[in-house]
N, CA, C and O atoms as a GROMACS GRO file, in nm:
protein
  316
    1MET      N    1   0.086  -0.116   0.004
    1MET     CA    2   0.005  -0.017   0.016
    1MET      C    3   0.090   0.116   0.010
    1MET      O    4   0.189   0.130   0.081
    2SER      N    5   0.038   0.233  -0.098
    2SER     CA    6   0.148   0.339  -0.055
    2SER      C    7   0.032   0.456  -0.123
    2SER      O    8  -0.047   0.443  -0.217
    3LYS      N    9   0.056   0.554  -0.048
    3LYS     CA   10  -0.073   0.683  -0.078
    3LYS      C   11   0.022   0.783  -0.188
    3LYS      O   12   0.144   0.796  -0.193
    4LYS      N   13  -0.050   0.826  -0.245
    4LYS     CA   14   0.016   0.989  -0.340
    4LYS      C   15  -0.094   1.063  -0.341
    4LYS      O   16  -0.215   1.043  -0.346
    5HIS      N   17  -0.013   1.164  -0.333
    5HIS     CA   18  -0.085   1.291  -0.312
    5HIS      C   19  -0.100   1.363  -0.498
    5HIS      O   20  -0.007   1.381  -0.577
    6VAL      N   21  -0.248   1.390  -0.520
    6VAL     CA   22  -0.288   1.399  -0.691
    6VAL      C   23  -0.342   1.529  -0.680
    6VAL      O   24  -0.416   1.563  -0.588
    7ILE      N   25  -0.290   1.638  -0.820
    7ILE     CA   26  -0.370   1.735  -0.826
    7ILE      C   27  -0.450   1.707  -0.960
    7ILE      O   28  -0.408   1.666  -1.068
    8VAL      N   29  -0.575   1.742  -0.920
    8VAL     CA   30  -0.653   1.690  -1.042
    8VAL      C   31  -0.694   1.791  -1.135
    8VAL      O   32  -0.744   1.884  -1.072
    9LYS      N   33  -0.694   1.813  -1.265
    9LYS     CA   34  -0.751   1.945  -1.346
    9LYS      C   35  -0.865   1.873  -1.423
    9LYS      O   36  -0.851   1.778  -1.499
   10PRO      N   37  -0.969   1.929  -1.393
   10PRO     CA   38  -1.075   1.872  -1.477
   10PRO      C   39  -1.115   1.960  -1.630
   10PRO      O   40  -1.069   2.069  -1.666
   11ASN      N   41  -1.199   1.885  -1.690
   11ASN     CA   42  -1.240   1.956  -1.838
   11ASN      C   43  -1.110   1.968  -1.941
   11ASN      O   44  -1.095   2.059  -2.023
   12ALA      N   45  -1.033   1.870  -1.922
   12ALA     CA   46  -0.896   1.893  -2.007
   12ALA      C   47  -0.937   1.826  -2.127
   12ALA      O   48  -1.012   1.729  -2.134
   13ARG      N   49  -0.868   1.901  -2.244
   13ARG     CA   50  -0.869   1.829  -2.385
   13ARG      C   51  -0.846   1.679  -2.383
   13ARG      O   52  -0.927   1.615  -2.450
   14GLN      N   53  -0.772   1.625  -2.331
   14GLN     CA   54  -0.735   1.457  -2.304
   14GLN      C   55  -0.692   1.460  -2.185
   14GLN      O   56  -0.643   1.551  -2.119
   15SER      N   57  -0.724   1.301  -2.150
   15SER     CA   58  -0.633   1.297  -2.031
   15SER      C   59  -0.506   1.239  -2.026
   15SER      O   60  -0.451   1.168  -2.110
   16SER      N   61  -0.449   1.296  -1.876
   16SER     CA   62  -0.300   1.252  -1.899
   16SER      C   63  -0.254   1.285  -1.752
   16SER      O   64  -0.300   1.373  -1.678
   17VAL      N   65  -0.159   1.200  -1.729
   17VAL     CA   66  -0.045   1.207  -1.609
   17VAL      C   67   0.090   1.248  -1.648
   17VAL      O   68   0.166   1.199  -1.731
   18SER      N   69   0.104   1.361  -1.557
   18SER     CA   70   0.232   1.392  -1.540
   18SER      C   71   0.284   1.436  -1.369
   18SER      O   72   0.207   1.458  -1.276
   19ILE      N   73   0.420   1.440  -1.364
   19ILE     CA   74   0.468   1.470  -1.244
   19ILE      C   75   0.516   1.594  -1.212
   19ILE      O   76   0.596   1.655  -1.283
   20THR      N   77   0.466   1.640  -1.099
   20THR     CA   78   0.499   1.829  -1.096
   20THR      C   79   0.693   1.842  -1.049
   20THR      O   80   0.773   1.749  -1.047
   21PRO      N   81   0.705   1.914  -1.034
   21PRO     CA   82   0.860   1.945  -0.997
   21PRO      C   83   0.846   1.904  -0.829
   21PRO      O   84   0.940   1.832  -0.797
   22GLU      N   85   0.752   1.932  -0.716
   22GLU     CA   86   0.706   1.852  -0.625
   22GLU      C   87   0.703   1.724  -0.614
   22GLU      O   88   0.739   1.679  -0.505
   23GLY      N   89   0.675   1.660  -0.685
   23GLY     CA   90   0.709   1.500  -0.696
   23GLY      C   91   0.530   1.431  -0.685
   23GLY      O   92   0.511   1.310  -0.674
   24GLN      N   93   0.409   1.540  -0.691
   24GLN     CA   94   0.296   1.513  -0.698
   24GLN      C   95   0.249   1.457  -0.824
   24GLN      O   96   0.296   1.489  -0.932
   25LEU      N   97   0.161   1.378  -0.810
   25LEU     CA   98   0.107   1.344  -0.950
   25LEU      C   99  -0.007   1.463  -1.020
   25LEU      O  100  -0.108   1.497  -0.958
   26LEU      N  101   0.021   1.506  -1.124
   26LEU     CA  102  -0.077   1.621  -1.202
   26LEU      C  103  -0.172   1.498  -1.288
   26LEU      O  104  -0.112   1.399  -1.330
   27VAL      N  105  -0.281   1.510  -1.304
   27VAL     CA  106  -0.365   1.412  -1.362
   27VAL      C  107  -0.483   1.510  -1.415
   27VAL      O  108  -0.553   1.574  -1.336
   28MET      N  109  -0.500   1.516  -1.557
   28MET     CA  110  -0.572   1.592  -1.637
   28MET      C  111  -0.705   1.536  -1.658
   28MET      O  112  -0.684   1.445  -1.738
   29VAL      N  113  -0.810   1.538  -1.637
   29VAL     CA  114  -0.895   1.430  -1.682
   29VAL      C  115  -1.010   1.531  -1.786
   29VAL      O  116  -1.016   1.654  -1.777
   30ARG      N  117  -1.079   1.460  -1.864
   30ARG     CA  118  -1.200   1.525  -1.964
   30ARG      C  119  -1.268   1.539  -1.882
   30ARG      O  120  -1.295   1.659  -1.879
   31ALA      N  121  -1.329   1.478  -1.791
   31ALA     CA  122  -1.499   1.481  -1.722
   31ALA      C  123  -1.510   1.600  -1.672
   31ALA      O  124  -1.402   1.658  -1.661
   32PRO      N  125  -1.630   1.675  -1.626
   32PRO     CA  126  -1.633   1.786  -1.549
   32PRO      C  127  -1.627   1.740  -1.400
   32PRO      O  128  -1.633   1.623  -1.362
   33ALA      N  129  -1.613   1.858  -1.319
   33ALA     CA  130  -1.614   1.839  -1.179
   33ALA      C  131  -1.725   1.831  -1.128
   33ALA      O  132  -1.751   1.930  -1.058
   34ASN      N  133  -1.812   1.745  -1.133
   34ASN     CA  134  -1.986   1.772  -1.097
   34ASN      C  135  -2.007   1.611  -1.087
   34ASN      O  136  -1.956   1.526  -1.160
   35ASP      N  137  -2.087   1.596  -0.989
   35ASP     CA  138  -2.182   1.464  -0.951
   35ASP      C  139  -2.072   1.344  -0.943
   35ASP      O  140  -2.113   1.230  -0.962
   36GLY      N  141  -1.947   1.364  -0.916
   36GLY     CA  142  -1.821   1.268  -0.904
   36GLY      C  143  -1.772   1.223  -1.057
   36GLY      O  144  -1.701   1.127  -1.086
   37LYS      N  145  -1.810   1.286  -1.116
   37LYS     CA  146  -1.767   1.246  -1.286
   37LYS      C  147  -1.605   1.249  -1.272
   37LYS      O  148  -1.541   1.146  -1.293
   38ALA      N  149  -1.539   1.368  -1.237
   38ALA     CA  150  -1.408   1.361  -1.230
   38ALA      C  151  -1.356   1.252  -1.178
   38ALA      O  152  -1.290   1.167  -1.238
   39ASN      N  153  -1.386   1.253  -1.062
   39ASN     CA  154  -1.333   1.131  -0.949
   39ASN      C  155  -1.335   0.983  -0.998
   39ASN      O  156  -1.262   0.888  -0.970
   40GLN      N  157  -1.438   0.993  -1.076
   40GLN     CA  158  -1.448   0.823  -1.169
   40GLN      C  159  -1.352   0.831  -1.234
   40GLN      O  160  -1.262   0.758  -1.194
   41GLU      N  161  -1.320   0.906  -1.343
   41GLU     CA  162  -1.218   0.911  -1.472
   41GLU      C  163  -1.082   0.893  -1.388
   41GLU      O  164  -0.996   0.806  -1.403
   42LEU      N  165  -1.087   1.016  -1.280
   42LEU     CA  166  -0.944   1.023  -1.221
   42LEU      C  167  -0.864   0.849  -1.189
   42LEU      O  168  -0.749   0.819  -1.219
   43ILE      N  169  -0.977   0.751  -1.117
   43ILE     CA  170  -0.946   0.623  -1.085
   43ILE      C  171  -0.923   0.549  -1.214
   43ILE      O  172  -0.830   0.471  -1.236
   44ALA      N  173  -1.010   0.580  -1.289
   44ALA     CA  174  -0.980   0.511  -1.428
   44ALA      C  175  -0.821   0.520  -1.500
   44ALA      O  176  -0.751   0.426  -1.536
   45VAL      N  177  -0.788   0.684  -1.507
   45VAL     CA  178  -0.662   0.704  -1.563
   45VAL      C  179  -0.562   0.664  -1.451
   45VAL      O  180  -0.466   0.597  -1.489
   46LEU      N  181  -0.569   0.690  -1.337
   46LEU     CA  182  -0.462   0.622  -1.272
   46LEU      C  183  -0.418   0.474  -1.244
   46LEU      O  184  -0.313   0.422  -1.205
   47ALA      N  185  -0.565   0.418  -1.285
   47ALA     CA  186  -0.555   0.234  -1.291
   47ALA      C  187  -0.483   0.192  -1.376
   47ALA      O  188  -0.386   0.120  -1.351
   48GLU      N  189  -0.527   0.242  -1.529
   48GLU     CA  190  -0.438   0.239  -1.639
   48GLU      C  191  -0.277   0.296  -1.662
   48GLU      O  192  -0.204   0.234  -1.739
   49TYR      N  193  -0.237   0.395  -1.605
   49TYR     CA  194  -0.119   0.449  -1.538
   49TYR      C  195  -0.058   0.373  -1.499
   49TYR      O  196   0.027   0.317  -1.569
   50PHE      N  197  -0.090   0.330  -1.316
   50PHE     CA  198  -0.027   0.221  -1.277
   50PHE      C  199  -0.037   0.090  -1.301
   50PHE      O  200   0.027   0.007  -1.236
   51ARG      N  201  -0.121   0.058  -1.401
   51ARG     CA  202  -0.145  -0.106  -1.410
   51ARG      C  203  -0.209  -0.178  -1.353
   51ARG      O  204  -0.190  -0.300  -1.354
   52VAL      N  205  -0.333  -0.099  -1.268
   52VAL     CA  206  -0.391  -0.180  -1.156
   52VAL      C  207  -0.518  -0.208  -1.234
   52VAL      O  208  -0.548  -0.150  -1.339
   53PRO      N  209  -0.606  -0.325  -1.159
   53PRO     CA  210  -0.752  -0.260  -1.154
   53PRO      C  211  -0.788  -0.188  -1.072
   53PRO      O  212  -0.746  -0.187  -0.957
   54LYS      N  213  -0.900  -0.088  -1.132
   54LYS     CA  214  -0.957   0.020  -1.053
   54LYS      C  215  -1.018  -0.010  -0.905
   54LYS      O  216  -1.061   0.077  -0.830
   55SER      N  217  -1.014  -0.129  -0.882
   55SER     CA  218  -1.088  -0.154  -0.749
   55SER      C  219  -0.959  -0.151  -0.656
   55SER      O  220  -0.983  -0.160  -0.535
   56ARG      N  221  -0.826  -0.139  -0.693
   56ARG     CA  222  -0.705  -0.112  -0.638
   56ARG      C  223  -0.675   0.010  -0.607
   56ARG      O  224  -0.555   0.021  -0.579
   57ILE      N  225  -0.733   0.104  -0.600
   57ILE     CA  226  -0.724   0.259  -0.581
   57ILE      C  227  -0.811   0.304  -0.558
   57ILE      O  228  -0.908   0.313  -0.633
   58GLN      N  229  -0.800   0.359  -0.417
   58GLN     CA  230  -0.896   0.429  -0.326
   58GLN      C  231  -0.864   0.564  -0.316
   58GLN      O  232  -0.746   0.598  -0.322
   59LEU      N  233  -0.996   0.683  -0.296
   59LEU     CA  234  -0.973   0.791  -0.294
   59LEU      C  235  -0.992   0.824  -0.147
   59LEU      O  236  -1.105   0.823  -0.098
   60VAL      N  237  -0.879   0.854  -0.070
   60VAL     CA  238  -0.876   0.857   0.038
   60VAL      C  239  -0.927   1.001   0.094
   60VAL      O  240  -0.996   0.997   0.195
   61LYS      N  241  -0.903   1.102   0.048
   61LYS     CA  242  -0.923   1.243   0.105
   61LYS      C  243  -0.907   1.326  -0.048
   61LYS      O  244  -0.843   1.303  -0.150
   62GLY      N  245  -1.008   1.444  -0.002
   62GLY     CA  246  -1.016   1.531  -0.115
   62GLY      C  247  -1.107   1.514  -0.211
   62GLY      O  248  -1.077   1.544  -0.327
   63TYR      N  249  -1.239   1.461  -0.178
   63TYR     CA  250  -1.333   1.426  -0.241
   63TYR      C  251  -1.409   1.554  -0.356
   63TYR      O  252  -1.462   1.539  -0.466
   64THR      N  253  -1.388   1.666  -0.282
   64THR     CA  254  -1.440   1.751  -0.382
   64THR      C  255  -1.354   1.887  -0.395
   64THR      O  256  -1.386   2.000  -0.432
   65SER      N  257  -1.214   1.822  -0.342
   65SER     CA  258  -1.109   1.912  -0.381
   65SER      C  259  -1.014   1.880  -0.500
   65SER      O  260  -1.019   1.760  -0.527
   66ARG      N  261  -0.927   1.951  -0.582
   66ARG     CA  262  -0.864   1.925  -0.627
   66ARG      C  263  -0.733   1.873  -0.627
   66ARG      O  264  -0.664   1.830  -0.719
   67HIS      N  265  -0.705   1.890  -0.474
   67HIS     CA  266  -0.568   1.836  -0.418
   67HIS      C  267  -0.643   1.700  -0.354
   67HIS      O  268  -0.735   1.719  -0.273
   68LYS      N  269  -0.613   1.596  -0.382
   68LYS     CA  270  -0.641   1.474  -0.330
   68LYS      C  271  -0.540   1.385  -0.286
   68LYS      O  272  -0.431   1.378  -0.343
   69VAL      N  273  -0.574   1.305  -0.173
   69VAL     CA  274  -0.469   1.173  -0.188
   69VAL      C  275  -0.548   1.042  -0.192
   69VAL      O  276  -0.651   1.014  -0.132
   70ILE      N  277  -0.467   0.961  -0.288
   70ILE     CA  278  -0.514   0.827  -0.302
   70ILE      C  279  -0.388   0.742  -0.275
   70ILE      O  280  -0.267   0.765  -0.270
   71GLU      N  281  -0.482   0.610  -0.257
   71GLU     CA  282  -0.410   0.535  -0.221
   71GLU      C  283  -0.415   0.386  -0.272
   71GLU      O  284  -0.524   0.329  -0.265
   72LEU      N  285  -0.284   0.306  -0.332
   72LEU     CA  286  -0.304   0.208  -0.415
   72LEU      C  287  -0.240   0.075  -0.320
   72LEU      O  288  -0.132   0.065  -0.261
   73LEU      N  289  -0.343  -0.010  -0.331
   73LEU     CA  290  -0.336  -0.093  -0.264
   73LEU      C  291  -0.284  -0.240  -0.301
   73LEU      O  292  -0.276  -0.344  -0.236
   74ASP      N  293  -0.249  -0.199  -0.452
   74ASP     CA  294  -0.166  -0.306  -0.489
   74ASP      C  295  -0.061  -0.248  -0.597
   74ASP      O  296  -0.120  -0.222  -0.702
   75GLU      N  297   0.055  -0.226  -0.601
   75GLU     CA  298   0.135  -0.155  -0.682
   75GLU      C  299   0.181  -0.202  -0.833
   75GLU      O  300   0.266  -0.291  -0.830
   76GLY      N  301   0.145  -0.165  -0.948
   76GLY     CA  302   0.202  -0.216  -1.026
   76GLY      C  303   0.359  -0.158  -1.104
   76GLY      O  304   0.467  -0.217  -1.098
   77HIS      N  305   0.332  -0.045  -1.167
   77HIS     CA  306   0.489  -0.003  -1.195
   77HIS      C  307   0.483   0.180  -1.131
   77HIS      O  308   0.389   0.256  -1.154
   78LEU      N  309   0.566   0.203  -1.079
   78LEU     CA  310   0.571   0.322  -1.047
   78LEU      C  311   0.680   0.395  -1.114
   78LEU      O  312   0.798   0.362  -1.126
   79ASP      N  313   0.610   0.514  -1.160
   79ASP     CA  314   0.690   0.611  -1.266
   79ASP      C  315   0.727   0.716  -1.176
   79ASP      O  316   0.791   0.812  -1.217
   0.00000   0.00000   0.00000
């Protein structure tokens, strides 16, 4: 298990994952930030990035914030 700090940018042109100079994950998602759509896409994008099932990623903190903490229950590759 490991926790990661994530910054989410909703309404992006395309979904992507990058790393900030501070070492946080910056995740751009196409979904809008309403009704949990951006959070759902965040989980899907991170699952693909880390090569784990979506069920192995939990949102721990920041449900309504752009600054979130996620927990990986089973790690694939960590870049």
